[in-house]
N, C-alpha and C positions, 0 to 999 in steps of 0.2 A: 875599498878597504873599510871593511864594516868594527867598531872596537865598542867593544861596552868601557865606559867609566861609573866606578860604582866607585863614589866620595860625597860625605855627609857636606867640605866646605864651599856648601856654594859658592862661593869666590872663586875661590881654587876652583872647584870641577869650570864653571865659565869660563874660565883664563883656558883650563888644561884645551876644555873643549874647541877653543875660539883657534886655539894654536893649534889642533891638530888640523880639525875641520879646512886650514888657507893653505894644510901642506898636501892634502889630498883625501881622508881620509871620513869617514860617516861616524860621529860620535854620539853613544845615545848612552848621556846621563841619570843613577840612579844615584839614590842617596842614601838603600837602605839592605838589606842581605836580602829580606824577604822583598826589595824590588829587584834584585841583581836575576834572585834566581828566579821567579814566574817572567823574565825578561829573557831571558832564559831555557827557561821549557821553549819559547816559543823563534827564537830568532839564535841561525849561530852563527857567530861570532871570529872574525877572522883572530885579532886579541880584549886580552881582560884586562884590563887595568883596577887594580885597587889596592882599594881604602883601608888597613887594617882595626881602626878606632869607628867601626858603625854603633850611628845610637839601639839597634834591636840586635845584635851580638857583636862579640869579632867574628873580623872577615877570617882570619882561618879557617874559622868553621865550610867557609865555603867552598874553598879545596878541595875538598872530596867529590864532593856533588858535580863543581864541573869537573875534574876529572871523568866522574864517571858517564856525561854527556857527551862528553867535548877532547879522546883523549889527548888530544895533536897538541890543542888550543893553546895558543902561550900567555902568562898567566906574571905579568910583570904587580911585583908588592911598591906601591908606594904612600908608606909610612914617613911620622914620626920616631917612630920607635926604635933610633939608634943604636940599643945594647947587640952583644955576638949572640949571645942565644938569639932572642928575635930573629934577625935575617937567617941562626941555622935551622930555626924550627921548620921555621915559615917556607924555607927548602928544600927539608927534609918532608915535609907536609907536601909536595908537590909545583913547588911557582918555583919558575924557568928564573926570574930575577928582581932584585931586588934596590931600589934607588932611595935612598935616605929625602928627608924635605927636613928644608927646604932644596929645591932642587929647580936648576939652568930644561925652564921649556927644550929646551934646542936639544940637552942630554936626553932627559922621557924619550922626544920623540926619535932619535938615534936608534935608541931600543929596545924602543917598536920594531922600528922597521929591524934590526941587526937580529932579533926571534923569529923576525916573520918568513930569515930571509933561509929560514936551516932545511938542506934537504925534503925530509920531511911533509915539508908546507910549499915551497915551493917559489914564494913569494919574492919573487925578484924586481931587484930597484929600478933593472933597466929595460922597458919588452922593443922589441920590436919587430914590425912584416909588412914586408915589401919595401916604402917606400917611409915610412910614419915608423918613431920614432918616438917615444916615455923614458925619462926618465923621472923618475918618481923621487929621488931625493934632492931635486932639482928644482922642481916640479915645472919642468919643460919638456913643453910640446913641439915634435918637429915634425916637416911634408920636405924631406930633402932637409936643405938647408936651413928652410923658412921656417922660425916660428909661426906658431900656431896662441891667436889671442884667445885663450879659455875660460869659461868663467868655475869657478868651483867643477859645475857641475858637470856639464862639457865633459870635464879633465878628468871625475869621475865614471864618468858613462862611457871612456874612451878605455880609461883603466880592463872595465869591467869586461867590454867588449874586446879587447885584444890578450886577455889571460884568457877568450872562452872562443879566442878565433876560429871563424867555420861551421857555428852550433849556434843553436838557434835557443831564444835569452826568449821567456815568459814578460811581458808585460810587467805583474807583479817579482820576476823575478829583478828586476832592471829595477825601480820602485821600492821592494827592502833593500837589494846593495849600496842605492846612493841616496835615500831623504829617512832622515832621522827618528825616536820620536815629539810628539809635538812638529812635527810639517806639513801644513795646513796642504794638499794637491792644489789641482784641481782638478777634474777626468781628465784632461789632454795636455795632463802637466807630462807625461813621457813621450807624449807625442812631439810637446810643439822641440825640447830637448835636443831628441835626434831625428830633431827636419834640421836643429838652430847646427849642429854635429855636422851634421851634413853640410848641408852649402859651405860650412870654413870647410872641409874637407876638400869637396870635392873643387871647391875658389886654389888653394893651394896645392893642386895636381895629387892629389894620395892617390896610391895604384891600388884602395883598397876604400869598400865603400856600404854601410849596414843596410843593409835590405829591408824592406818591410816583407816576412814573409803571413800573410791573411788569412784571419781570423787564427796561427800560433803566434807572432814572436816577432824578434828582429834575431838577422845575422849578422854580422862583423867576413866578410868574405873580398876579395879578389874582385875588384873595379868590373861592369863588362860593362867593353867597346861599346 
């Protein structure tokens, strides 16, 4: 799940990004409204976390262009403005939820997950195919009763493939979903990641497997005997 964090406080942005990544999110951080617009013009995000006090202009000015590009993308306002009028203005302008600083990090993550569980978005927190189960809220992956020890990116890759079971994903789609801004990738980073994930699934006796569709991409489907 790729999320855009728009926050000009570098320390808070770093803490928020780290916490969200530990819960399986891919986070892109920008510190201005103009950078946010540029990011959203090229990448489709599952959610936007938006500060209002940005250095170039008020964060409220982003709500209309976000809604124009992605009408169903959840927007969580995170700001120090706690006046009732500010909350009303943000929600009436298109925001989906409002969280006042300072906040508990776990509350922010739960708010984002709750927004993404809306029926139109279909971001379930428990994913299952055959004997493989992924609990996003607990960050636990299991094959049967065996818990898999997955890295953050392996967990994110398994979530991506489970959400697109029996569908081919290109290498570029995998990269865009799992790796955020500024992360340096080797030319075979995706291949290595999928190889490690496949080995762990196979070792645990998973009834599904990631297949290499030569020249096209990858597909998670039932294992081949």
